[in-house]
LUMVOZA-155380 format. One record per atom (N, C-alpha, C, CB): x, y, z; residue number from 1; residue in three letters; atom name. Coordinates in Angstrom, 3 decimals, always signed. Glycine has a CB too. Layout:
% residues N
X:Y:Z:pos:code:site
X:Y:Z:NUM:Ala:CA
...
This chain:
% residues 127
X:Y:Z:pos:code:site
-59.837:-65.143:+25.442:1:Met:N
-60.515:-66.147:+26.222:1:Met:CA
-61.616:-65.512:+27.050:1:Met:C
-59.532:-66.887:+27.113:1:Met:CB
-62.782:-66.023:+27.035:2:Thr:N
-63.914:-65.414:+27.695:2:Thr:CA
-63.995:-65.773:+29.199:2:Thr:C
-65.183:-65.835:+26.991:2:Thr:CB
-63.467:-66.926:+29.637:3:Leu:N
-63.532:-67.291:+31.009:3:Leu:CA
-62.666:-66.482:+31.935:3:Leu:C
-63.194:-68.662:+31.134:3:Leu:CB
-61.507:-66.246:+31.545:4:Ala:N
-60.525:-65.470:+32.332:4:Ala:CA
-59.477:-64.943:+31.344:4:Ala:C
-59.845:-66.360:+33.486:4:Ala:CB
-58.847:-63.907:+31.807:5:Thr:N
-57.816:-63.314:+30.992:5:Thr:CA
-56.490:-63.961:+31.314:5:Thr:C
-57.750:-61.805:+31.202:5:Thr:CB
-55.802:-64.445:+30.247:6:Val:N
-54.551:-65.050:+30.385:6:Val:CA
-53.529:-63.874:+30.218:6:Val:C
-54.357:-66.234:+29.337:6:Val:CB
-52.794:-63.609:+31.342:7:Arg:N
-51.891:-62.503:+31.337:7:Arg:CA
-50.460:-62.925:+30.986:7:Arg:C
-51.924:-61.828:+32.668:7:Arg:CB
-49.686:-62.083:+30.257:8:Ala:N
-48.325:-62.435:+29.924:8:Ala:CA
-47.501:-62.549:+31.156:8:Ala:C
-47.723:-61.437:+28.991:8:Ala:CB
-47.793:-61.823:+32.218:9:Ala:N
-47.041:-61.907:+33.477:9:Ala:CA
-47.137:-63.277:+34.119:9:Ala:C
-47.534:-60.862:+34.451:9:Ala:CB
-48.233:-64.058:+33.789:10:Asp:N
-48.393:-65.379:+34.344:10:Asp:CA
-47.815:-66.490:+33.542:10:Asp:C
-49.773:-65.642:+34.546:10:Asp:CB
-47.157:-66.133:+32.405:11:Ala:N
-46.629:-67.132:+31.555:11:Ala:CA
-45.340:-67.728:+32.076:11:Ala:C
-46.428:-66.578:+30.223:11:Ala:CB
-45.187:-69.039:+31.858:12:Val:N
-43.918:-69.767:+32.230:12:Val:CA
-43.677:-70.658:+30.994:12:Val:C
-44.044:-70.664:+33.666:12:Val:CB
-42.398:-70.860:+30.760:13:Ala:N
-41.883:-71.624:+29.655:13:Ala:CA
-42.401:-73.093:+29.781:13:Ala:C
-40.308:-71.561:+29.631:13:Ala:CB
-42.612:-73.803:+28.739:14:Leu:N
-43.124:-75.159:+28.786:14:Leu:CA
-42.110:-76.013:+29.460:14:Leu:C
-43.453:-75.697:+27.390:14:Leu:CB
-40.816:-75.729:+29.431:15:Asp:N
-39.807:-76.541:+30.089:15:Asp:CA
-39.523:-76.102:+31.524:15:Asp:C
-38.540:-76.505:+29.295:15:Asp:CB
-40.361:-75.224:+32.082:16:Asp:N
-40.232:-74.788:+33.450:16:Asp:CA
-40.325:-76.057:+34.354:16:Asp:C
-41.350:-73.714:+33.810:16:Asp:CB
-39.472:-76.129:+35.359:17:Lys:N
-39.400:-77.373:+36.239:17:Lys:CA
-40.761:-77.595:+36.915:17:Lys:C
-38.247:-77.234:+37.368:17:Lys:CB
-41.418:-76.543:+37.390:18:Asp:N
-42.694:-76.827:+38.068:18:Asp:CA
-43.778:-77.183:+37.053:18:Asp:C
-43.140:-75.612:+38.916:18:Asp:CB
-43.785:-76.543:+35.894:19:Ala:N
-44.766:-76.882:+34.844:19:Ala:CA
-44.593:-78.285:+34.341:19:Ala:C
-44.658:-75.923:+33.684:19:Ala:CB
-43.337:-78.712:+34.278:20:Ala:N
-43.029:-80.075:+33.751:20:Ala:CA
-43.426:-81.128:+34.753:20:Ala:C
-41.521:-80.221:+33.413:20:Ala:CB
-43.380:-80.873:+36.055:21:Lys:N
-43.780:-81.809:+37.103:21:Lys:CA
-45.295:-81.852:+37.337:21:Lys:C
-43.087:-81.446:+38.389:21:Lys:CB
-45.988:-80.809:+36.918:22:Ala:N
-47.479:-80.793:+37.173:22:Ala:CA
-48.199:-81.861:+36.422:22:Ala:C
-48.089:-79.447:+36.790:22:Ala:CB
-49.160:-82.491:+37.104:23:Val:N
-49.926:-83.602:+36.554:23:Val:CA
-51.232:-83.037:+35.991:23:Val:C
-50.199:-84.707:+37.642:23:Val:CB
-51.559:-83.494:+34.756:24:Arg:N
-52.729:-83.048:+34.120:24:Arg:CA
-53.967:-83.486:+35.002:24:Arg:C
-52.792:-83.620:+32.662:24:Arg:CB
-54.825:-82.552:+35.308:25:Ser:N
-55.942:-82.853:+36.209:25:Ser:CA
-57.283:-82.788:+35.489:25:Ser:C
-55.944:-81.887:+37.388:25:Ser:CB
-57.373:-81.888:+34.517:26:Ala:N
-58.709:-81.782:+33.854:26:Ala:CA
-58.560:-81.101:+32.506:26:Ala:C
-59.728:-80.982:+34.746:26:Ala:CB
-59.465:-81.445:+31.593:27:Val:N
-59.593:-80.817:+30.316:27:Val:CA
-61.010:-80.315:+30.168:27:Val:C
-59.219:-81.776:+29.190:27:Val:CB
-61.101:-79.026:+29.905:28:Val:N
-62.464:-78.384:+29.774:28:Val:CA
-62.561:-77.904:+28.314:28:Val:C
-62.677:-77.126:+30.835:28:Val:CB
-63.669:-78.328:+27.684:29:Lys:N
-63.899:-77.872:+26.263:29:Lys:CA
-65.089:-76.968:+26.334:29:Lys:C
-64.154:-79.097:+25.222:29:Lys:CB
-64.915:-75.787:+25.830:30:Leu:N
-66.004:-74.786:+25.762:30:Leu:CA
-66.386:-74.570:+24.269:30:Leu:C
-65.553:-73.401:+26.445:30:Leu:CB
-67.646:-74.859:+23.944:31:Thr:N
-68.084:-74.599:+22.585:31:Thr:CA
-68.669:-73.169:+22.577:31:Thr:C
-69.149:-75.687:+22.093:31:Thr:CB
-68.120:-72.366:+21.761:32:Leu:N
-68.544:-70.968:+21.655:32:Leu:CA
-69.711:-70.829:+20.732:32:Leu:C
-67.409:-70.093:+21.178:32:Leu:CB
-70.404:-69.657:+20.743:33:Phe:N
-71.596:-69.465:+19.978:33:Phe:CA
-71.391:-69.648:+18.472:33:Phe:C
-72.132:-68.119:+20.254:33:Phe:CB
-70.160:-69.363:+17.992:34:Asp:N
-69.894:-69.494:+16.572:34:Asp:CA
-69.482:-70.904:+16.147:34:Asp:C
-68.830:-68.532:+16.183:34:Asp:CB
-69.542:-71.858:+17.120:35:Gly:N
-69.221:-73.233:+16.848:35:Gly:CA
-67.785:-73.615:+17.074:35:Gly:C
-69.573:-73.537:+15.492:35:Gly:CB
-66.927:-72.652:+17.281:36:Thr:N
-65.515:-72.956:+17.570:36:Thr:CA
-65.366:-73.497:+18.999:36:Thr:C
-64.631:-71.686:+17.379:36:Thr:CB
-64.277:-74.154:+19.245:37:Val:N
-64.093:-74.809:+20.548:37:Val:CA
-62.757:-74.286:+21.151:37:Val:C
-64.083:-76.412:+20.396:37:Val:CB
-62.854:-73.895:+22.395:38:Ala:N
-61.636:-73.514:+23.178:38:Ala:CA
-61.431:-74.622:+24.191:38:Ala:C
-61.784:-72.074:+23.906:38:Ala:CB
-60.254:-75.166:+24.228:39:Thr:N
-59.879:-76.226:+25.104:39:Thr:CA
-58.942:-75.751:+26.120:39:Thr:C
-59.302:-77.342:+24.369:39:Thr:CB
-59.289:-75.911:+27.436:40:Leu:N
-58.421:-75.532:+28.513:40:Leu:CA
-57.905:-76.787:+29.196:40:Leu:C
-59.144:-74.617:+29.504:40:Leu:CB
-56.574:-76.925:+29.227:41:Thr:N
-55.966:-78.107:+29.873:41:Thr:CA
-55.349:-77.622:+31.162:41:Thr:C
-54.885:-78.816:+28.947:41:Thr:CB
-55.783:-78.180:+32.334:42:Phe:N
-55.298:-77.826:+33.629:42:Phe:CA
-54.304:-78.868:+34.052:42:Phe:C
-56.434:-77.692:+34.635:42:Phe:CB
-53.245:-78.454:+34.681:43:Ala:N
-52.268:-79.374:+35.365:43:Ala:CA
-51.927:-78.744:+36.721:43:Ala:C
-50.918:-79.602:+34.479:43:Ala:CB
-52.026:-79.673:+37.753:44:Lys:N
-51.873:-79.162:+39.135:44:Lys:CA
-50.550:-79.717:+39.681:44:Lys:C
-53.111:-79.590:+40.069:44:Lys:CB
-49.859:-78.917:+40.450:45:Leu:N
-48.676:-79.224:+41.150:45:Leu:CA
-48.968:-79.044:+42.664:45:Leu:C
-47.502:-78.334:+40.656:45:Leu:CB
-48.858:-80.088:+43.431:46:Ala:N
-49.112:-79.981:+44.835:46:Ala:CA
-48.199:-79.073:+45.554:46:Ala:C
-49.051:-81.264:+45.434:46:Ala:CB
-48.666:-78.440:+46.565:47:Gly:N
-47.830:-77.504:+47.393:47:Gly:CA
-46.864:-78.294:+48.201:47:Gly:C
-48.699:-76.618:+48.337:47:Gly:CB
-45.750:-77.581:+48.613:48:Thr:N
-44.713:-78.253:+49.405:48:Thr:CA
-44.953:-78.122:+50.860:48:Thr:C
-43.364:-77.714:+49.084:48:Thr:CB
-45.766:-77.152:+51.321:49:Ala:N
-46.055:-76.917:+52.717:49:Ala:CA
-47.519:-77.282:+52.982:49:Ala:C
-45.761:-75.440:+53.105:49:Ala:CB
-47.874:-77.584:+54.253:50:Pro:N
-49.250:-78.013:+54.527:50:Pro:CA
-50.326:-77.027:+54.071:50:Pro:C
-49.407:-78.252:+55.988:50:Pro:CB
-50.106:-75.723:+54.235:51:Asn:N
-51.116:-74.709:+53.796:51:Asn:CA
-50.904:-74.199:+52.399:51:Asn:C
-51.111:-73.532:+54.728:51:Asn:CB
-49.938:-74.690:+51.707:52:Asp:N
-49.576:-74.232:+50.365:52:Asp:CA
-50.534:-74.885:+49.385:52:Asp:C
-48.080:-74.575:+50.014:52:Asp:CB
-51.366:-74.124:+48.653:53:Pro:N
-52.265:-74.753:+47.696:53:Pro:CA
-51.606:-75.277:+46.435:53:Pro:C
-53.302:-73.799:+47.318:53:Pro:CB
-50.293:-74.916:+46.247:54:Gly:N
-49.608:-75.359:+45.047:54:Gly:CA
-49.896:-74.453:+43.903:54:Gly:C
-49.992:-76.759:+44.696:54:Gly:CB
-49.624:-74.926:+42.688:55:Lys:N
-49.815:-74.182:+41.495:55:Lys:CA
-50.675:-74.947:+40.520:55:Lys:C
-48.504:-73.836:+40.888:55:Lys:CB
-51.464:-74.194:+39.774:56:Thr:N
-52.242:-74.840:+38.694:56:Thr:CA
-51.846:-74.104:+37.407:56:Thr:C
-53.846:-74.772:+38.961:56:Thr:CB
-51.486:-74.887:+36.440:57:Phe:N
-51.092:-74.351:+35.116:57:Phe:CA
-52.180:-74.655:+34.117:57:Phe:C
-49.732:-74.951:+34.635:57:Phe:CB
-52.388:-73.720:+33.213:58:Val:N
-53.409:-73.901:+32.182:58:Val:CA
-52.772:-73.602:+30.850:58:Val:C
-54.653:-72.992:+32.427:58:Val:CB
-53.250:-74.400:+29.859:59:Arg:N
-52.917:-74.199:+28.488:59:Arg:CA
-54.196:-74.023:+27.708:59:Arg:C
-52.086:-75.355:+27.946:59:Arg:CB
-54.214:-73.109:+26.716:60:Val:N
-55.427:-72.809:+26.029:60:Val:CA
-55.159:-73.104:+24.535:60:Val:C
-55.881:-71.318:+26.284:60:Val:CB
-56.080:-73.900:+23.979:61:Glu:N
-56.001:-74.156:+22.534:61:Glu:CA
-57.311:-73.893:+21.912:61:Glu:C
-55.561:-75.577:+22.233:61:Glu:CB
-57.303:-73.459:+20.639:62:His:N
-58.507:-73.036:+19.958:62:His:CA
-58.659:-73.950:+18.684:62:His:C
-58.432:-71.469:+19.582:62:His:CB
-59.918:-74.214:+18.351:63:Ser:N
-60.160:-75.116:+17.221:63:Ser:CA
-59.729:-74.500:+15.810:63:Ser:C
-61.678:-75.480:+17.203:63:Ser:CB
-59.695:-73.208:+15.838:64:Asp:N
-59.243:-72.436:+14.651:64:Asp:CA
-57.726:-72.462:+14.638:64:Asp:C
-59.784:-70.938:+14.673:64:Asp:CB
-57.102:-73.138:+13.689:65:Pro:N
-55.612:-73.197:+13.671:65:Pro:CA
-54.896:-71.897:+13.684:65:Pro:C
-55.165:-73.915:+12.499:65:Pro:CB
-55.568:-70.838:+13.114:66:Lys:N
-54.903:-69.527:+13.035:66:Lys:CA
-55.120:-68.630:+14.258:66:Lys:C
-55.383:-68.803:+11.815:66:Lys:CB
-55.844:-69.120:+15.245:67:His:N
-56.059:-68.359:+16.419:67:His:CA
-54.802:-68.105:+17.177:67:His:C
-57.022:-69.019:+17.265:67:His:CB
-54.688:-66.918:+17.820:68:Lys:N
-53.492:-66.529:+18.599:68:Lys:CA
-53.240:-67.426:+19.798:68:Lys:C
-53.628:-65.100:+19.074:68:Lys:CB
-54.268:-68.016:+20.356:69:Ala:N
-54.133:-68.875:+21.492:69:Ala:CA
-53.306:-70.093:+21.164:69:Ala:C
-55.475:-69.277:+21.995:69:Ala:CB
-53.392:-70.588:+19.962:70:Asn:N
-52.595:-71.782:+19.561:70:Asn:CA
-51.080:-71.403:+19.512:70:Asn:C
-53.084:-72.333:+18.129:70:Asn:CB
-50.801:-70.225:+19.103:71:Ala:N
-49.351:-69.818:+18.971:71:Ala:CA
-48.803:-69.679:+20.446:71:Ala:C
-49.184:-68.372:+18.111:71:Ala:CB
-49.528:-69.203:+21.333:72:Thr:N
-49.064:-69.031:+22.738:72:Thr:CA
-48.935:-70.405:+23.422:72:Thr:C
-50.062:-68.111:+23.550:72:Thr:CB
-49.852:-71.344:+23.123:73:Ala:N
-49.826:-72.640:+23.722:73:Ala:CA
-48.572:-73.395:+23.308:73:Ala:C
-51.064:-73.412:+23.350:73:Ala:CB
-47.988:-73.136:+22.160:74:Lys:N
-46.794:-73.720:+21.796:74:Lys:CA
-45.528:-73.181:+22.465:74:Lys:C
-46.686:-73.608:+20.421:74:Lys:CB
-45.692:-72.014:+23.082:75:Leu:N
-44.530:-71.346:+23.737:75:Leu:CA
-44.538:-71.376:+25.227:75:Leu:C
-44.456:-69.939:+23.322:75:Leu:CB
-45.773:-71.406:+25.765:76:Ala:N
-45.834:-71.189:+27.277:76:Ala:CA
-47.092:-71.859:+27.807:76:Ala:C
-45.846:-69.614:+27.666:76:Ala:CB
-46.973:-72.080:+29.116:77:Ala:N
-48.155:-72.423:+29.940:77:Ala:CA
-48.393:-71.222:+30.842:77:Ala:C
-47.940:-73.773:+30.795:77:Ala:CB
-49.568:-71.090:+31.424:78:Phe:N
-49.877:-69.963:+32.241:78:Phe:CA
-50.302:-70.437:+33.624:78:Phe:C
-50.957:-69.114:+31.593:78:Phe:CB
-49.871:-69.706:+34.658:79:Val:N
-50.302:-70.033:+36.037:79:Val:CA
-51.725:-69.520:+36.140:79:Val:C
-49.345:-69.379:+37.165:79:Val:CB
-52.588:-70.435:+36.501:80:Ala:N
-54.041:-70.058:+36.676:80:Ala:CA
-54.258:-69.268:+37.937:80:Ala:C
-54.947:-71.316:+36.716:80:Ala:CB
-55.181:-68.332:+37.871:81:Ala:N
-55.550:-67.571:+39.095:81:Ala:CA
-56.132:-68.522:+40.125:81:Ala:C
-56.579:-66.429:+38.770:81:Ala:CB
-55.805:-68.298:+41.396:82:Pro:N
-56.343:-69.198:+42.459:82:Pro:CA
-57.829:-69.419:+42.392:82:Pro:C
-56.018:-68.649:+43.808:82:Pro:CB
-58.614:-68.392:+42.136:83:Trp:N
-60.081:-68.573:+42.080:83:Trp:CA
-60.488:-69.474:+40.959:83:Trp:C
-60.782:-67.244:+41.928:83:Trp:CB
-59.761:-69.484:+39.864:84:Leu:N
-60.079:-70.382:+38.771:84:Leu:CA
-59.656:-71.806:+39.031:84:Leu:C
-59.445:-69.902:+37.525:84:Leu:CB
-58.483:-71.951:+39.657:85:Ala:N
-58.011:-73.282:+40.077:85:Ala:CA
-58.864:-73.996:+41.042:85:Ala:C
-56.709:-73.178:+40.653:85:Ala:CB
-59.498:-73.221:+41.971:86:Glu:N
-60.426:-73.822:+42.913:86:Glu:CA
-61.670:-74.386:+42.281:86:Glu:C
-60.811:-72.833:+43.920:86:Glu:CB
-62.031:-73.908:+41.121:87:Gln:N
-63.248:-74.374:+40.453:87:Gln:CA
-63.080:-75.667:+39.737:87:Gln:C
-63.722:-73.366:+39.498:87:Gln:CB
-61.826:-76.106:+39.461:88:Val:N
-61.580:-77.298:+38.715:88:Val:CA
-61.251:-78.410:+39.688:88:Val:C
-60.459:-77.092:+37.697:88:Val:CB
-62.042:-79.463:+39.695:89:Pro:N
-61.697:-80.596:+40.583:89:Pro:CA
-60.403:-81.278:+40.232:89:Pro:C
-62.786:-81.611:+40.560:89:Pro:CB
-59.754:-81.748:+41.282:90:Gly:N
-58.390:-82.387:+41.015:90:Gly:CA
-58.476:-83.794:+40.588:90:Gly:C
-57.510:-82.343:+42.245:90:Gly:CB
-59.616:-84.477:+40.797:91:Ser:N
-59.777:-85.924:+40.532:91:Ser:CA
-61.242:-86.156:+40.301:91:Ser:C
-59.235:-86.825:+41.719:91:Ser:CB
-61.487:-87.403:+39.818:92:Leu:N
-62.934:-87.791:+39.635:92:Leu:CA
-63.597:-87.880:+41.018:92:Leu:C
-63.074:-89.201:+38.858:92:Leu:CB
-62.926:-88.294:+42.004:93:Ala:N
-63.506:-88.369:+43.359:93:Ala:CA
-63.861:-86.991:+43.860:93:Ala:C
-62.533:-89.046:+44.339:93:Ala:CB
-63.049:-86.014:+43.617:94:Asp:N
-63.318:-84.574:+43.997:94:Asp:CA
-64.559:-84.119:+43.250:94:Asp:C
-62.072:-83.610:+43.647:94:Asp:CB
-64.704:-84.443:+41.917:95:Phe:N
-65.840:-84.054:+41.141:95:Phe:CA
-67.096:-84.706:+41.696:95:Phe:C
-65.638:-84.416:+39.683:95:Phe:CB
-67.078:-85.931:+41.977:96:Lys:N
-68.279:-86.646:+42.572:96:Lys:CA
-68.648:-86.049:+43.899:96:Lys:C
-68.003:-88.175:+42.763:96:Lys:CB
-67.649:-85.740:+44.707:97:Lys:N
-67.909:-85.140:+46.011:97:Lys:CA
-68.538:-83.764:+45.913:97:Lys:C
-66.637:-85.050:+46.792:97:Lys:CB
-68.196:-82.997:+44.884:98:Ser:N
-68.745:-81.678:+44.746:98:Ser:CA
-70.246:-81.745:+44.286:98:Ser:C
-67.886:-80.866:+43.740:98:Ser:CB
-70.687:-82.885:+43.753:99:Leu:N
-72.035:-83.066:+43.316:99:Leu:CA
-72.960:-83.457:+44.460:99:Leu:C
-72.079:-84.092:+42.239:99:Leu:CB
-72.427:-83.927:+45.553:100:Gln:N
-73.205:-84.445:+46.678:100:Gln:CA
-73.786:-83.272:+47.441:100:Gln:C
-72.333:-85.339:+47.611:100:Gln:CB
-75.028:-83.517:+47.978:101:Gln:N
-75.616:-82.475:+48.818:101:Gln:CA
-74.887:-82.435:+50.158:101:Gln:C
-77.138:-82.721:+49.028:101:Gln:CB
-74.661:-81.240:+50.730:102:Pro:N
-74.043:-81.161:+51.976:102:Pro:CA
-74.971:-81.740:+53.043:102:Pro:C
-73.660:-79.746:+52.272:102:Pro:CB
-74.365:-82.279:+54.082:103:Ala:N
-75.126:-82.819:+55.211:103:Ala:CA
-75.884:-81.677:+55.948:103:Ala:C
-74.166:-83.573:+56.199:103:Ala:CB
-77.050:-82.048:+56.509:104:Ala:N
-77.787:-81.022:+57.246:104:Ala:CA
-77.009:-80.619:+58.426:104:Ala:C
-79.159:-81.499:+57.664:104:Ala:CB
-77.155:-79.345:+58.706:105:Glu:N
-76.444:-78.795:+59.894:105:Glu:CA
-77.015:-79.292:+61.168:105:Glu:C
-76.485:-77.290:+59.904:105:Glu:CB
-76.284:-79.482:+62.228:106:Pro:N
-76.824:-79.942:+63.527:106:Pro:CA
-77.967:-79.080:+64.046:106:Pro:C
-75.720:-79.968:+64.563:106:Pro:CB
-77.889:-77.796:+63.855:107:Ala:N
-78.884:-76.884:+64.360:107:Ala:CA
-80.247:-77.210:+63.633:107:Ala:C
-78.422:-75.367:+64.125:107:Ala:CB
-80.205:-77.516:+62.393:108:Arg:N
-81.412:-77.805:+61.645:108:Arg:CA
-82.012:-79.124:+62.122:108:Arg:C
-81.119:-77.852:+60.136:108:Arg:CB
-81.149:-80.079:+62.414:109:Arg:N
-81.649:-81.379:+62.885:109:Arg:CA
-82.324:-81.200:+64.190:109:Arg:C
-80.531:-82.409:+63.011:109:Arg:CB
-81.733:-80.381:+65.093:110:Leu:N
-82.299:-80.170:+66.409:110:Leu:CA
-83.625:-79.496:+66.301:110:Leu:C
-81.373:-79.361:+67.273:110:Leu:CB
-83.786:-78.500:+65.435:111:Ser:N
-85.010:-77.769:+65.299:111:Ser:CA
-86.104:-78.698:+64.780:111:Ser:C
-84.820:-76.568:+64.375:111:Ser:CB
-85.737:-79.586:+63.851:112:Arg:N
-86.713:-80.542:+63.323:112:Arg:CA
-87.123:-81.519:+64.481:112:Arg:C
-86.100:-81.342:+62.071:112:Arg:CB
-86.199:-81.911:+65.292:113:Phe:N
-86.528:-82.789:+66.423:113:Phe:CA
-87.475:-82.117:+67.358:113:Phe:C
-85.282:-83.205:+67.174:113:Phe:CB
-87.231:-80.879:+67.698:114:Leu:N
-88.042:-80.110:+68.649:114:Leu:CA
-89.410:-79.821:+68.028:114:Leu:C
-87.324:-78.777:+69.047:114:Leu:CB
-89.553:-79.722:+66.692:115:Ala:N
-90.804:-79.397:+66.093:115:Ala:CA
-91.798:-80.539:+66.098:115:Ala:C
-90.580:-78.946:+64.730:115:Ala:CB
-91.223:-81.787:+66.255:116:Arg:N
-92.102:-82.967:+66.217:116:Arg:CA
-92.845:-83.116:+67.560:116:Arg:C
-91.273:-84.262:+65.904:116:Arg:CB
-94.016:-83.614:+67.550:117:Pro:N
-94.722:-83.894:+68.762:117:Pro:CA
-94.005:-85.009:+69.518:117:Pro:C
-96.175:-84.268:+68.467:117:Pro:CB
-93.797:-84.880:+70.817:118:Gln:N
-93.064:-85.857:+71.566:118:Gln:CA
-94.082:-86.943:+72.090:118:Gln:C
-92.274:-85.155:+72.751:118:Gln:CB
-93.716:-88.173:+71.827:119:Gln:N
-94.570:-89.284:+72.245:119:Gln:CA
-94.033:-89.943:+73.514:119:Gln:C
-94.684:-90.320:+71.120:119:Gln:CB
-92.857:-89.612:+73.919:120:Ser:N
-92.258:-90.208:+75.127:120:Ser:CA
-92.039:-89.098:+76.167:120:Ser:C
-90.893:-90.938:+74.787:120:Ser:CB
-91.573:-89.561:+77.325:121:Ser:N
-91.392:-88.606:+78.378:121:Ser:CA
-89.928:-87.987:+78.309:121:Ser:C
-91.662:-89.304:+79.763:121:Ser:CB
-89.361:-88.071:+77.245:122:Leu:N
-87.978:-87.552:+77.038:122:Leu:CA
-88.031:-86.055:+77.036:122:Leu:C
-87.343:-88.075:+75.698:122:Leu:CB
-87.231:-85.459:+77.943:123:Arg:N
-87.183:-83.995:+77.992:123:Arg:CA
-85.776:-83.532:+77.604:123:Arg:C
-87.571:-83.465:+79.415:123:Arg:CB
-85.746:-82.513:+76.791:124:Leu:N
-84.435:-81.983:+76.329:124:Leu:CA
-84.239:-80.635:+77.008:124:Leu:C
-84.369:-81.838:+74.730:124:Leu:CB
-83.116:-80.572:+77.668:125:Arg:N
-82.725:-79.327:+78.372:125:Arg:CA
-81.580:-78.683:+77.602:125:Arg:C
-82.299:-79.613:+79.873:125:Arg:CB
-81.757:-77.464:+77.128:126:Leu:N
-80.818:-76.684:+76.465:126:Leu:CA
-80.139:-75.713:+77.417:126:Leu:C
-81.459:-75.983:+75.352:126:Leu:CB
-78.811:-75.630:+77.379:127:Ser:N
-78.176:-74.690:+78.236:127:Ser:CA
-77.258:-73.773:+77.411:127:Ser:C
-77.403:-75.415:+79.332:127:Ser:CB
């Protein structure tokens, strides 16, 4: 897999209780240069504590039926690395939110205000 290395140490059985409870959140299809397709299926399980990010499981399938990834997908799911899990939105709303431009910072707004010529007698005192 070119995106990240799936490690055997991160494998869990498909009937693992956490993996079974995880809800499918995203499917990513990567078309490789040779025309084959790698499909990553992500499933997220919410954390039990307020600061617990939970777990994200990933299954990898390949369009070539003889590829090794297909054999492992039949046996196990893999716990995704936290940095990879953070890149995958959990819902359509999260995806749309990630596309929005961030709001301007207050300091920038203030500097724009101060840069404009003042037409009134309003004075701004900074402390």
